[in-house]
C-alpha positions as CSV (number, residue, x, y, z in Angstrom):
1,X,82.7,50.4,133.5
2,X,80.3,50.0,136.0
3,X,82.1,47.2,138.0
4,X,85.2,49.2,138.0
5,X,83.4,52.4,139.3
6,X,82.2,50.4,142.2
7,X,85.5,48.9,143.0
8,X,87.0,52.6,142.9
9,X,84.2,53.6,145.1
10,X,84.7,50.9,147.5
11,X,88.5,51.6,147.8
12,X,87.6,55.3,148.3
13,X,85.2,54.5,151.1
14,X,87.7,52.3,152.9
15,X,90.2,54.9,152.6
16,X,88.2,57.8,153.8
17,X,86.7,55.7,156.6
18,X,90.0,55.4,158.0
19,X,90.7,59.3,157.8
20,X,87.4,59.9,159.1
21,X,87.1,57.7,162.2
22,X,90.9,57.2,163.1
23,X,92.2,60.9,163.0
24,X,94.9,61.5,165.4
25,X,93.3,63.5,168.3
26,X,89.9,62.5,167.3
27,X,89.6,60.4,170.4
28,X,90.8,60.9,173.9
29,X,94.2,59.9,174.0
30,X,95.8,59.1,177.4
31,X,99.5,60.4,177.9
32,X,101.5,59.4,181.0
33,X,103.9,61.7,182.7
34,X,107.1,61.8,180.5
35,X,105.4,60.5,177.2
36,X,106.6,62.0,173.9
37,X,104.3,64.8,172.3
38,X,105.0,65.6,168.8
39,X,104.3,69.0,167.2
40,X,103.2,69.0,163.8
41,X,103.1,71.9,161.3
42,X,100.8,72.7,158.3
43,X,101.0,75.2,155.4
44,X,101.8,78.8,156.0
45,X,98.7,80.8,155.4
46,X,98.0,84.4,154.8
47,X,94.7,86.5,154.3
48,X,97.0,88.9,152.1
49,X,97.4,86.5,149.4
50,X,95.1,83.5,150.1
51,X,98.0,81.1,148.8
52,X,99.3,78.6,151.2
53,X,102.9,77.7,151.1
54,X,104.9,74.6,152.6
55,X,106.4,75.4,156.2
56,X,109.9,74.2,155.1
57,X,109.9,76.6,152.1
58,X,111.3,79.1,154.6
59,X,114.5,78.5,156.4
60,X,113.4,76.9,159.6
61,X,114.6,73.8,161.5
62,X,113.9,70.5,160.0
63,X,113.5,67.4,162.2
64,X,116.7,65.1,162.5
65,X,114.8,62.2,161.0
66,X,113.8,64.1,157.9
67,X,110.5,65.7,156.6
68,X,107.6,63.4,156.4
69,X,103.9,64.1,155.3
70,X,101.3,63.0,157.5
71,X,98.5,61.1,155.9
72,X,96.0,63.7,154.5
73,X,92.8,62.9,153.2
74,X,91.0,64.2,149.9
75,X,89.2,67.2,151.4
76,X,92.8,68.4,153.2
77,X,94.5,68.1,150.0
78,X,92.1,70.2,148.2
79,X,91.9,72.8,150.8
80,X,95.7,73.1,150.5
81,X,96.6,71.5,153.8
82,X,100.1,70.0,153.9
83,X,100.7,68.6,157.4
84,X,104.3,67.6,158.2
85,X,106.2,66.6,161.2
86,X,108.5,69.1,163.0
87,X,111.4,69.2,165.2
88,X,109.4,70.6,168.3
89,X,109.3,67.7,170.9
90,X,107.8,67.7,174.4
91,X,107.2,65.3,177.2
92,X,104.0,65.3,179.0
93,X,103.9,67.3,181.8
94,X,107.5,68.1,181.9
95,X,108.3,71.9,181.8
96,X,111.2,72.6,179.9
97,X,112.9,76.0,178.9
98,X,115.8,77.4,176.9
99,X,115.7,74.7,174.6
100,X,118.2,75.1,171.7
101,X,116.4,73.7,168.2
102,X,119.0,74.6,165.5
103,X,120.9,77.3,163.7
104,X,119.9,78.0,160.0
105,X,122.7,78.2,157.4
106,X,123.7,81.7,156.4
107,X,120.8,83.5,154.8
108,X,121.3,83.5,151.0
109,X,120.0,86.5,148.9
110,X,117.0,84.3,147.9
111,X,116.1,83.1,151.3
112,X,116.6,86.6,152.8
113,X,114.1,88.1,150.0
114,X,111.8,85.4,150.4
115,X,111.6,85.7,154.2
116,X,111.0,89.4,153.8
117,X,108.3,88.8,151.4
118,X,106.5,86.3,153.5
119,X,106.7,88.8,156.5
120,X,105.3,91.7,154.4
121,X,102.6,89.4,153.2
122,X,101.7,88.6,156.8
123,X,102.2,84.8,156.8
124,X,101.0,82.9,159.6
125,X,102.9,79.7,161.0
126,X,100.3,76.9,161.8
127,X,101.6,74.4,164.6
128,X,99.4,71.4,165.7
129,X,99.6,69.1,169.0
130,X,97.1,66.2,169.2
131,X,95.0,67.6,166.5
132,X,94.7,71.1,168.1
133,X,95.9,74.1,166.2
134,X,98.1,76.4,168.2
135,X,96.2,79.4,169.5
136,X,97.7,82.7,170.1
137,X,96.1,85.5,172.5
138,X,96.7,89.3,172.1
139,X,95.1,92.3,173.7
140,X,93.8,95.2,171.7
141,X,91.9,98.2,173.3
142,X,91.1,96.4,176.3
143,X,89.7,93.1,174.3
144,X,91.3,89.8,174.0
145,X,91.8,88.5,170.4
146,X,92.4,84.9,169.6
147,X,94.5,84.0,166.4
148,X,95.2,80.5,165.1
149,X,99.2,80.3,164.6
150,X,101.6,83.1,164.9
151,X,103.1,85.5,162.3
152,X,106.5,84.7,160.6
153,X,108.0,87.9,161.9
154,X,107.4,91.7,161.8
155,X,108.5,94.9,160.2
156,X,109.5,97.6,162.4
157,X,110.9,101.0,160.9
158,X,111.9,99.2,157.7
159,X,113.7,96.4,159.7
160,X,112.4,92.9,159.3
161,X,112.6,90.8,162.6
162,X,111.8,87.1,162.7
163,X,110.2,85.2,165.5
164,X,112.9,82.6,166.4
165,X,111.9,81.8,170.1
166,X,108.5,80.2,170.9
167,X,106.8,80.0,174.3
168,X,104.4,77.0,174.3
169,X,101.6,76.4,177.0
170,X,99.9,73.2,176.8
171,X,96.7,72.7,178.9
172,X,96.1,69.1,180.1
173,X,93.1,67.7,181.9
174,X,93.6,64.2,184.1
175,X,92.3,61.4,182.3
176,X,89.3,60.1,184.1
177,X,88.3,56.4,183.2
178,X,85.0,56.5,184.8
179,X,83.9,59.6,182.8
180,X,84.9,57.8,179.4
181,X,81.2,56.6,178.7
182,X,79.9,60.4,179.0
183,X,82.7,61.3,176.6
184,X,81.9,58.5,174.2
185,X,78.6,60.4,173.1
186,X,80.7,63.6,172.1
187,X,80.7,64.2,168.4
188,X,84.8,64.4,168.4
189,X,85.2,60.9,169.6
190,X,85.4,57.6,167.9
191,X,83.6,54.3,168.8
192,X,86.6,52.7,170.7
193,X,88.5,54.6,173.3
194,X,92.3,53.0,172.9
195,X,93.9,52.5,176.3
196,X,97.3,53.8,177.0
197,X,98.8,50.1,176.6
198,X,99.1,47.3,178.8
199,X,100.0,47.6,182.4
200,X,99.3,51.5,182.3
201,X,95.7,51.5,183.3
202,X,96.5,52.1,186.8
203,X,99.0,55.0,186.1
204,X,97.4,58.4,186.1
205,X,97.3,60.0,182.8
206,X,96.4,63.2,181.1
207,X,94.8,64.4,177.9
208,X,95.6,67.6,175.9
209,X,92.8,70.1,175.9
210,X,94.6,73.2,174.8
211,X,97.5,74.5,172.9
212,X,99.0,77.9,173.1
213,X,101.8,79.8,171.7
214,X,103.5,83.1,172.4
215,X,106.3,84.1,169.5
216,X,109.3,86.2,170.7
217,X,112.2,87.7,168.8
218,X,115.4,87.4,170.6
219,X,118.9,88.2,169.8
220,X,121.2,85.4,169.7
221,X,125.1,85.3,170.1
222,X,126.6,83.3,167.2
223,X,129.6,82.1,169.5
224,X,127.1,80.8,172.2
225,X,125.4,78.2,169.6
226,X,128.4,77.2,167.8
227,X,128.8,73.9,169.5
228,X,125.3,73.1,170.5
229,X,123.2,70.1,169.2
230,X,119.4,70.0,168.7
231,X,117.8,70.0,172.1
232,X,120.7,71.1,174.1
233,X,120.0,73.7,176.7
234,X,120.9,77.2,175.6
235,X,123.8,78.5,177.9
236,X,122.3,81.8,178.9
237,X,118.6,82.7,180.1
238,X,116.2,83.5,177.5
239,X,113.8,86.5,178.2
240,X,110.5,86.2,175.9
241,X,109.0,89.7,175.8
242,X,106.2,90.0,173.4
243,X,106.6,94.1,173.6
244,X,110.0,94.0,172.0
245,X,112.0,92.5,169.0
246,X,115.4,92.3,168.8
247,X,116.4,89.5,166.2
248,X,116.6,91.4,162.8
249,X,117.1,89.2,159.9
250,X,120.2,90.1,157.6
251,X,121.8,88.5,154.4
252,X,124.4,86.4,155.0
253,X,123.8,85.7,158.6
254,X,122.2,82.5,160.2
255,X,119.1,82.6,162.6
256,X,119.2,80.4,165.8
257,X,115.7,79.0,166.9
258,X,114.9,78.0,170.5
259,X,111.6,77.2,172.6
260,X,110.4,76.6,175.9
261,X,107.3,74.6,177.1
262,X,105.0,74.8,180.2
263,X,102.4,72.4,181.0
264,X,99.2,73.6,183.0
265,X,96.4,71.6,184.4
266,X,93.1,72.8,183.3
267,X,89.6,72.3,184.0
268,X,88.4,72.2,180.5
269,X,87.2,68.6,179.6
270,X,88.0,66.8,176.5
271,X,84.5,67.4,174.7
272,X,84.9,71.1,175.5
273,X,88.5,71.5,174.1
274,X,87.6,73.0,170.6
275,X,85.3,75.7,172.3
276,X,88.0,78.3,172.2
277,X,88.2,77.9,168.4
278,X,84.3,77.5,168.0
279,X,83.1,80.5,170.3
280,X,80.2,81.6,168.3
281,X,80.1,85.4,168.2
282,X,77.3,87.5,166.9
283,X,74.6,84.9,167.7
284,X,72.0,87.7,167.7
285,X,73.0,88.3,164.2
286,X,72.2,85.2,163.1
287,X,68.8,85.2,164.8
288,X,68.3,88.6,162.9
289,X,69.3,86.9,159.7
290,X,66.7,84.3,160.3
291,X,63.9,86.9,161.4
292,X,64.5,89.1,158.4
293,X,64.2,85.5,156.1
294,X,60.9,84.7,157.9
295,X,59.3,88.3,157.1
296,X,60.2,87.8,153.5
297,X,58.6,84.3,153.4
298,X,55.5,85.6,155.3
299,X,55.2,88.5,152.7
300,X,55.7,86.4,149.8
301,X,53.4,83.5,151.3
302,X,50.7,86.1,151.6
303,X,50.9,87.0,147.9
304,X,50.8,83.3,146.9
305,X,47.8,82.6,149.3
306,X,46.0,85.6,147.6
307,X,46.7,84.0,144.1
308,X,45.5,80.7,145.1
309,X,42.5,81.6,147.2
310,X,41.2,84.8,145.6
311,X,42.0,84.3,142.1
312,X,42.6,81.1,140.9
313,X,40.0,79.3,143.3
314,X,37.4,82.1,142.5
315,X,37.8,81.6,138.5
316,X,37.8,77.9,138.9
317,X,34.6,77.8,141.2
318,X,32.9,80.3,138.8
319,X,33.8,78.2,135.8
320,X,32.6,75.0,137.4
321,X,29.3,76.3,138.4
322,X,28.4,77.0,134.7
323,X,26.6,74.8,132.4
324,X,28.4,73.6,129.1
325,X,26.7,76.4,127.3
326,X,27.8,79.0,129.4
327,X,31.2,77.5,129.6
328,X,31.7,77.7,125.8
329,X,30.4,81.3,126.1
330,X,32.9,82.1,128.9
331,X,35.8,80.4,127.1
332,X,35.2,83.1,124.2
333,X,35.6,85.9,126.7
334,X,38.5,84.7,128.6
335,X,41.4,86.9,129.8
336,X,44.6,86.5,131.5
337,X,46.3,83.2,132.2
338,X,43.3,81.2,130.7
339,X,44.0,82.7,127.3
340,X,47.2,80.6,127.1
341,X,46.0,77.4,127.7
342,X,47.0,76.1,124.3
343,X,50.5,77.4,124.7
344,X,51.6,77.1,128.2
345,X,53.2,73.6,127.7
346,X,54.6,74.4,124.4
347,X,58.3,73.1,124.0
348,X,60.6,75.7,125.4
349,X,63.8,76.9,123.5
350,X,66.7,74.7,124.2
351,X,64.9,72.0,125.9
352,X,67.8,69.7,126.2
353,X,70.0,72.6,128.1
354,X,67.2,73.1,130.5
355,X,66.8,69.6,131.4
356,X,70.5,69.3,132.0
357,X,70.6,72.4,134.1
358,X,67.6,71.2,136.2
359,X,69.2,67.8,136.6
360,X,72.6,69.2,137.9
361,X,70.5,71.8,140.1
362,X,68.8,68.6,141.8
363,X,72.2,67.1,142.4
364,X,73.9,70.4,143.9
365,X,70.9,71.0,145.9
366,X,70.7,67.7,147.2
367,X,74.5,67.7,148.2
368,X,74.0,71.0,150.0
369,X,71.2,70.0,152.0
370,X,72.5,66.6,152.9
371,X,76.0,67.9,153.8
372,X,74.6,70.9,156.0
373,X,72.4,68.3,157.6
374,X,75.1,66.0,158.7
375,X,77.5,68.9,159.5
376,X,74.6,70.5,161.9
377,X,74.3,66.9,163.5
378,X,77.9,67.0,164.4
379,X,79.4,64.5,161.9
380,X,81.6,66.7,160.1
381,X,83.6,68.2,163.1
382,X,86.5,70.6,162.3
383,X,88.7,68.3,164.4
384,X,88.4,66.0,161.3
385,X,90.0,68.2,158.9
386,X,88.9,68.2,155.5
387,X,85.9,65.9,156.1
388,X,83.4,68.7,155.0
389,X,84.8,68.7,151.4
390,X,85.3,65.0,151.2
391,X,81.6,64.6,152.6
392,X,80.4,67.0,149.8
393,X,82.3,65.1,147.0
394,X,80.9,61.9,148.2
395,X,77.1,62.9,148.2
396,X,77.6,64.9,144.9
397,X,78.7,61.7,143.3
398,X,76.1,59.6,144.6
399,X,73.6,62.1,143.9
400,X,74.2,61.8,140.4
401,X,71.5,59.3,140.2
402,X,69.0,61.9,141.0
403,X,70.6,64.4,138.4
404,X,70.2,61.5,135.7
405,X,66.7,60.6,136.4
406,X,65.4,64.2,136.8
407,X,67.1,65.1,133.5
408,X,65.7,62.4,131.4
409,X,62.4,62.4,132.9
410,X,61.9,66.0,132.4
411,X,63.0,65.8,128.8
412,X,60.5,63.0,128.1
413,X,57.9,65.2,129.7
414,X,58.8,68.1,127.3
415,X,59.0,65.8,124.3
416,X,55.6,64.3,125.1
417,X,57.0,60.6,126.1
418,X,59.7,60.5,123.4
419,X,62.5,58.8,125.2
420,X,65.2,58.9,122.0
421,X,68.2,60.4,123.0
422,X,67.9,59.8,126.9
423,X,71.5,58.6,127.1
424,X,73.0,61.7,125.5
425,X,70.9,64.1,128.0
426,X,72.1,61.9,131.0
427,X,75.8,61.9,129.6
428,X,75.7,65.7,129.2
429,X,74.1,66.2,132.7
430,X,77.1,64.2,134.1
431,X,79.5,66.4,132.2
432,X,78.0,69.8,132.3
433,X,78.7,71.3,135.9
434,X,81.6,69.0,136.6
435,X,83.2,70.2,133.2
436,X,83.0,73.8,133.8
437,X,84.1,73.4,137.6
438,X,87.2,71.5,136.2
439,X,87.9,74.1,133.6
440,X,87.9,76.9,136.2
441,X,89.8,74.9,138.8
442,X,92.4,73.8,136.4
443,X,92.9,77.5,135.4
444,X,93.4,78.5,138.9
445,X,95.6,75.4,139.6
446,X,98.0,76.6,136.8
447,X,98.2,80.0,138.7
448,X,99.0,78.1,141.9
449,X,101.5,75.8,140.5
450,X,103.3,78.9,139.0
451,X,103.5,80.5,142.4
452,X,104.7,77.0,144.0
453,X,101.7,77.0,146.4
454,X,100.6,74.1,148.4
455,X,97.0,75.1,147.5
456,X,97.8,73.7,144.0
457,X,96.2,70.3,143.3
458,X,98.9,67.7,142.8
459,X,98.7,65.8,139.4
460,X,98.0,62.5,141.5
461,X,94.9,64.0,142.9
462,X,93.9,65.3,139.6
463,X,93.8,61.8,138.4
464,X,91.9,60.5,141.3
465,X,89.2,63.3,140.6
466,X,89.1,62.4,136.9
467,X,88.7,58.7,138.2
468,X,86.1,59.4,140.5
469,X,84.2,61.6,138.0
470,X,84.3,59.3,135.1
471,X,84.1,55.9,137.0
472,X,81.6,56.6,139.7
473,X,79.7,59.9,139.1
474,X,79.1,59.5,135.3
475,X,77.9,55.7,135.4
476,X,75.5,56.7,138.4
477,X,74.0,59.4,136.4
478,X,73.5,57.3,133.5
479,X,71.9,54.7,135.8
480,X,69.5,57.6,136.9
481,X,68.8,58.4,133.3
482,X,67.8,54.9,132.5
483,X,65.4,54.8,135.1
484,X,64.0,58.3,134.2
485,X,63.8,56.7,130.9
486,X,61.7,53.8,132.1
487,X,59.5,55.8,134.4
488,X,56.2,57.1,132.7
489,X,56.6,60.8,131.8
490,X,54.2,63.6,133.2
491,X,51.0,63.9,131.4
492,X,50.0,67.6,130.4
493,X,46.5,68.3,131.3
494,X,45.8,70.4,128.3
495,X,46.4,70.1,124.7
496,X,49.1,72.2,122.7
497,X,48.1,74.3,119.8
498,X,49.9,73.8,116.6
499,X,50.0,77.5,116.0
500,X,52.1,79.5,118.7
501,X,49.8,82.3,120.1
502,X,51.3,85.9,119.7
503,X,52.4,87.5,123.0
504,X,51.1,91.0,123.6
505,X,53.5,93.8,123.9
506,X,54.7,94.5,127.4
507,X,55.1,97.8,129.2
508,X,58.4,96.6,130.6
509,X,60.9,94.0,129.6
510,X,60.0,90.9,131.2
511,X,63.7,89.9,131.9
512,X,63.8,93.1,133.9
513,X,61.4,91.7,136.3
514,X,63.2,88.2,136.3
515,X,66.4,89.8,137.4
516,X,65.0,91.9,140.0
517,X,63.4,88.8,141.8
518,X,66.6,87.7,142.9
519,X,66.8,90.4,145.4
520,X,64.5,88.6,147.6
521,X,66.2,85.2,148.1
522,X,69.5,87.2,148.4
523,X,67.8,89.2,151.3
524,X,67.4,86.1,153.2
525,X,70.9,84.9,153.1
526,X,73.3,87.9,152.8
527,X,73.9,88.1,156.3
528,X,74.9,84.4,156.7
529,X,76.7,84.8,153.7
530,X,79.3,87.4,155.2
531,X,80.2,84.7,158.0
532,X,80.6,82.1,155.4
533,X,82.8,84.4,153.3
534,X,84.9,85.3,156.5
535,X,85.3,81.6,157.3
536,X,86.6,80.8,153.8
537,X,88.8,84.0,153.2
538,X,89.5,85.3,156.8
539,X,90.7,82.0,158.2
540,X,87.6,82.0,160.9
541,X,86.2,78.8,162.0
542,X,82.5,78.4,160.7
543,X,80.5,76.0,162.6
544,X,77.2,77.3,163.1
545,X,75.8,74.7,160.8
546,X,72.6,74.7,162.8
547,X,71.8,78.4,161.7
548,X,72.9,77.6,158.0
549,X,70.4,74.8,157.9
550,X,67.6,76.9,158.7
551,X,68.7,79.7,156.4
552,X,69.0,76.9,153.8
553,X,65.5,76.0,154.3
554,X,64.1,79.4,154.2
555,X,66.2,80.2,151.0
556,X,64.3,77.0,149.5
557,X,61.1,78.4,150.4
558,X,61.7,81.8,149.2
559,X,62.9,80.7,145.7
560,X,60.0,78.6,145.2
561,X,57.4,81.5,146.3
562,X,59.3,84.2,144.2
563,X,59.5,82.1,141.0
564,X,55.7,80.9,141.5
565,X,54.7,84.5,141.9
566,X,56.5,85.7,138.7
567,X,55.2,82.5,136.8
568,X,51.7,83.7,137.6
569,X,52.3,87.3,136.7
570,X,53.7,86.3,133.3
571,X,50.7,84.1,132.6
572,X,48.3,86.8,133.5
573,X,50.0,89.3,130.8
574,X,49.6,86.2,128.3
575,X,53.4,85.7,128.2
576,X,53.4,81.7,128.0
577,X,57.3,81.5,127.8
578,X,57.7,80.9,131.3
579,X,60.0,78.0,131.6
580,X,63.3,79.8,131.3
581,X,61.9,82.9,133.3
582,X,60.9,80.5,136.3
583,X,64.7,79.2,136.3
584,X,66.3,82.5,136.2
585,X,63.7,84.4,138.7
586,X,65.2,82.5,141.6
587,X,68.4,81.6,140.0
588,X,69.2,85.5,139.4
589,X,70.2,85.5,143.2
590,X,73.6,84.3,141.9
591,X,74.1,87.6,140.1
592,X,73.7,89.6,143.5
593,X,76.0,86.8,145.2
594,X,78.7,87.4,142.8
595,X,78.2,91.3,143.2
596,X,78.4,91.1,146.8
597,X,81.6,88.9,146.2
598,X,83.3,92.0,144.5
599,X,82.1,94.1,147.2
600,X,83.8,91.7,150.0
601,X,86.9,91.9,147.9
602,X,87.0,95.6,147.6
603,X,86.0,96.5,151.2
604,X,86.7,93.5,153.5
605,X,89.8,92.0,151.6
606,X,91.3,95.4,150.7
607,X,94.8,94.0,151.8
608,X,94.5,91.2,149.3
609,X,97.9,91.8,147.3
610,X,98.6,91.0,143.7
611,X,96.6,90.1,140.6
612,X,97.2,86.4,141.1
613,X,95.2,86.6,144.8
614,X,92.4,88.5,143.2
615,X,92.1,86.0,140.1
616,X,92.0,82.9,142.7
617,X,89.3,84.9,144.5
618,X,87.3,85.9,141.7
619,X,87.5,82.5,140.1
620,X,86.6,80.6,143.2
621,X,83.6,83.0,143.6
622,X,82.5,82.4,140.0
623,X,82.7,78.5,140.7
624,X,80.5,79.0,143.9
625,X,78.0,81.4,142.1
626,X,77.5,79.1,139.2
627,X,76.6,76.1,141.6
628,X,74.2,78.5,143.6
629,X,72.5,79.4,140.3
630,X,71.7,76.0,139.3
631,X,70.5,75.0,142.8
632,X,68.1,78.0,143.3
633,X,67.0,78.1,139.6
634,X,66.1,74.4,139.8
635,X,63.9,75.1,143.1
636,X,62.2,77.8,141.2
637,X,61.6,75.7,137.8
638,X,60.3,72.9,139.7
639,X,57.8,74.7,141.9
640,X,56.7,76.7,138.8
641,X,56.2,73.6,136.9
642,X,54.0,72.1,139.6
643,X,52.0,75.5,139.8
644,X,51.2,75.5,136.3
645,X,50.4,71.8,135.9
646,X,48.1,72.1,138.9
647,X,46.5,75.2,137.7
648,X,45.5,73.8,134.3
649,X,44.7,70.3,135.6
650,X,42.0,72.1,137.7
651,X,40.1,73.2,134.6
652,X,39.5,71.8,131.2
653,X,39.6,74.5,128.5
654,X,39.2,73.7,124.8
């Protein structure tokens, strides 16, 4: 099984390296004047439904050579991208206008209803040229707004109009051979810059640095297009006016499609061509978020400092200065955390489950930090579609070793060195979070399948994901568990009494304090959370991973401090059942994130239509929240475990 897993991983890496480093448009491509340029189409998308559909599910023109899928990586498929060829053809630096594309067949009742539905749901058509998505600019109240793609159509006074004429503008920059060495250092490029072919190095060439589209609705006369073939010139001039629409859709009538293209030389250089998509708005808000987090951290750090310096250190110093007889007398007069010395390391309830959750939490946390770090360094550019998701999957599988190691070693520590059942715990750690995720995603996938959405994971991809899980992730987790079983367990500094100590009655339920503790970690990330949610659900491009990395580090610190303070407070009131409480003290931030997700659904995604879309949103939110709970809970538990071990190893109490 292990050798088979290595073979699967090797094949996976070879395939993904091909996608990662040889994406069309991820290196400067030199086009000579007159070279053909091909436009590709991606799935139709809408923030109204959050369900992507195939471009050719609507009665659009199809290429003469037939529809062909472009090579897609694992991340693209999971995101619902379906990139296909299109009939739109350009020639480099050759302006062309009034190009007839095709006339659809007479609209059937089903096509007519589907087209109206897609217009009502505000679906966008997404085109790609040289790996650049088509961008559209509109003016609103004096502000220039940027959109990726263009709407299928528009509804005016209960009449539906389709955008059947596209006005393209391609921005090009002169290919500068001498400056390629500088371009090589950018994050959007590969290591090798391919030439334009033999004998063409002296011919002036151009690079595509921008792709804009203006959609228009233009009335067509049926008798003018009867004898026209694809790419013929339309016999009458076409006026593309964005302020008026004139091509209504009617059942039983065809739609004629045309386009025009203009090339414009631009000062935009190759490394800057994605700036139009990645313009970071609201940078002050990100800095405010970080400043807010730093204030919370400083406040908690002050409390932790007081606990260590004034309380713990003072008690330990006083204790060490006494002679043995005085120490014995003091032991009889102990109060607070010193009274639970014989119970503080008592085996918690459901120890195996705790170990499994902590192991999975380490795996998720490690995946998150490594992925964000690589993205912040520029290795996961949006020019390489799907690499972020693919990278997350890859790092998650590799870190199965850490999950198995931590889960098994923690179980051995709790069991006082007994390593029986380590394989069972490692196996459960490998299946716990992926199993729940698989259940959620499969349920949501059935909804997408039923809606014929391209967001549905194909059956073949399901098989690949299962192979990656059972042939790579599970064996690596078992390997980690084996090393955890062989590594010496952590020795407790004090002995545990046979009879458990009774916990005094508390004024307030301890779980109330634990649930309330999640507000502090939530306060450090809720501003950044808005930008992430907008990226996922509103179609915005998120690329401020530098800010996200800082927020992630601050979140780790806050979770550790919150859990540590709460654990000390519980020990001071003689509550020795700190294990699960330390986990959920920081893990309870997930509850507030889920509540925020519901708030975002009600107030920011209020246009989301239909129960299927809402179910998809809540399902994906639940999946995200579960991962966050395991990661943040693990931070809190491990910091509390270190604190308790340090506290009771500093003084020997009998």
